[in-house]
N, C-alpha and C positions, 0 to 999 in steps of 0.2 A: 735619523734621531727620533726618539719617542716624542710624539706630539700629543698633548693632553687637553688642549682646548683651542677652538678656533671660532672666530666670529668677525664678520664684516671686514674681511681681508687681513685680519691679524691672527697669527698662530703663536701659541706658547709651547715651548719645548723644554725638556729637562734631560740632562745626562749626568752620569756619575763622572766626577773629575778624573778618576783613574782610568776611564775609558777614552779620554781625550789625549791627543798628541799636542805638543807645544805649537806645532805649525798647522794644526787644523784651521780651516777657514773661519769657523765661529770663534775660536780662541784669538786669532789675529784681529778679527773685527772688534771683539770685546776690548782688547788692548788699545785699539785706536779710539774707541769711545771713551775709555778711561782717561787717556792722555789729553783728550779735548775737555774733559769735565773738571779735572783737578791735577795737582802735582802729586803723583803717587809716591808713597813712602818706599816702595820697592817695585821691581818689574811685575807686570800683571801675572805672568806665568808663575812666578814664585808665590805671589799672594794666592792665586788660584789653587795651587797644590796644598795649601793649608786648609782648604775647604773640602766638603764631601760632594757637593752638587753644584752644577752650573745650570741656571734657568735663563731663558732668553725669549724675547718677543721679536717676531719677524713678520714682514709684510712683503709685498711685491717690490717695494723700494729697498729692501734689505733689512739687516738687523737693527732694531729700534732701541733696545735696552737690555740689560742683563742683571742678574743677581747671583751672588755666591752664597750658598747656605751650607750649614753643617748641622748634623743631628748626633747627639750624644745621649747615652743611657746614664741615668742616675738611679739609685734605689727608689723604686716606685714612681719614677718620673721619666719624662722624655724632654730633653733640652734642645731647642732649635735656635740657631743663631743665623741672622742675615748678616754675613760678614762684610759684604759690600754690595751696593746697588747703584747703577748708573744708567742714565738715559742720554740719547743724543741731545745736544743743547736745543735743537729745533723743536723737540717734542717735550720740553720741560713744561710741567703743568697739565699734561694730557693723560695723567693717571696710568702710564705704562708700568711704572714701578709698583703702583698699588695693585695692579692685576697680578704681577709676579709674586707679590707678598701673599695675595689671596691664594694663588696656586700652591705656594709653599704651605700655607695653613691647611689646605685640603689634604696634601700629602702627609703632613706630620700628624694630623688628628686621626687619620686612618691608621697610621703606624702605631700611634699611642694606644688605640683601641685594640689592635692586633696583639700588642705586647702587654696588654692589660696594665698599662701605666695609669696611675690614678690622677696624675697632674702633668700638665704641659707648662714648661717655662720657656719664654721667648726672650731673646736678646737681640738688640739692634742698636748700632751707634749712629748718632746724628749730631751735626754741628749747626743745623738749620734752626734759627730762632723761631721761625714760623711753626716748624714741626714740634719743637720743644714746648712752645706755648700751647699748641693743640693737645699734645699728650698730657700736659699738666691740667688743662681745662677738663678733659674727659677721663681723667684717671679713675674717677669713681665707678666707671663701668667695669673695672677689673678688680677681682678680689684682692690682688696684691700687685704692687707697681713700684716704679723706681723711687717714689717719694715716701714710701713706707714699706721697705722690704723686710722680710723675716731674716733672722740670722742664717737659716739654712739656704735661703736664696742668695744672701750676700756671699756665702762661701762658694756657691756655684758661679756667681759673677766674678769673684776674684780668680777662680780657676780659669774662667773664660779669658779674662784679660791677660793672664799669664801665658796662656797658649798663643795669644795674638801678639805677644811681646809689647803690651801696653801697660801703663800704670795709672792709677787713680790720682787725682789731686790730693794734696795733703789734707787729712781730716775727712775724706770722702770715700765712699765705696762705689759711687755710680757716675761721678763726674771725672772724665778721663783727659789726661794731658796729651796734647799734640796728636790726636788721632787722625785729623784731616788737615795737614799743613797746607795753607793756601787753597783750601777747598771750599770756602764760603762764597756763594754766588753774590754777585753785585745785586743790590736791591734788597738784600736781607736786612731786617731790622738790626740795629746795633746790639740789642740784648733781648732775650726772651722775656715774656711776661710770666715769670715763674721764679721761685726762690733758688737763685744760683749761688754757689759758694764764692767767697772772696778770692779774687785772683783769676776767676774764670775768664778765658780769652779765646773765644771762637774765631774771631776775625784775624787776629795777629798770629796766634800760635796754633790754631786749629783744634782747640779743646772741644770736647763733645760730651753729650749725655749718653750713658748706656741705658737705653730704654728697656725696661723690664716689664713683662706681663706674665703673670702666673694664674692659671685657671684650671679647675678640675676637668679632666677629659670628658666626664659625663655631661658637663655643661657645654664645653667647646664643640664636641663632635656634632650634636644635633643642630647647633647654630650654623656651623660650616656646611653641613649637608643641605639644610634648608636654603641657605643663601646660594649655594652652588646650583641647586635644582632651579631656583628662581632665575638665576643668570642664564642657565641653559634654555629654559623655556622662553624667556624674554628674547634672548638673542638667537634662538633656534640654532645654537652652536652645537658642535659635535664634541662630546667629552669622552675621554677615556681615563683609565686610572693612571695617576702619576706614579712613575716607577721609583720608589725610594728603596 
């Protein structure tokens, strides 16, 4: 499988979903991790087939975590969604998923530049109160975000939710009903420190925020390249191009 970064015993891999068989070892292991992390809405293989790419982290001990990602073209834009991301419970808080997110950012910014897309739009669902609070706190770093989306971005968000078979809460475009049933970890705060709509229920029903980030490619690409170069030099890791 294509390996695109390795450091300190950890290697990150990526494969197109259509190149994987249902019984491939990596697919079976991802399904095991998912079943330990939450109660899935559907079998892992069925969820995987709705996405374009599977990314995963591996070490000598085995597969550590994974992310499912999709990339869609829109007029003048490239839309990337992290459709699902899970880590083995023992590695929670060890930033495994963060590194997979960063790998996806490296790939999609390169693709956006290649296709001359003027803007990149990012979607990811979360029911974590901590993550929602952090996203709200640092929303000012993004030109456009979930708490003030443009009509064009709302239309993209609605199309994304429709593809995933999800629906927004009444009166909302970004707060999603039942995305993660029984998926909130113990120890999560009861509610995020952010303006949530009436009836939002992450713990009982598995409601979630659709995190949206929209940024011009001309701004995103240099940031990602600089950060990736810094990681490579600091880690003395081996990097290759992520195959999107």
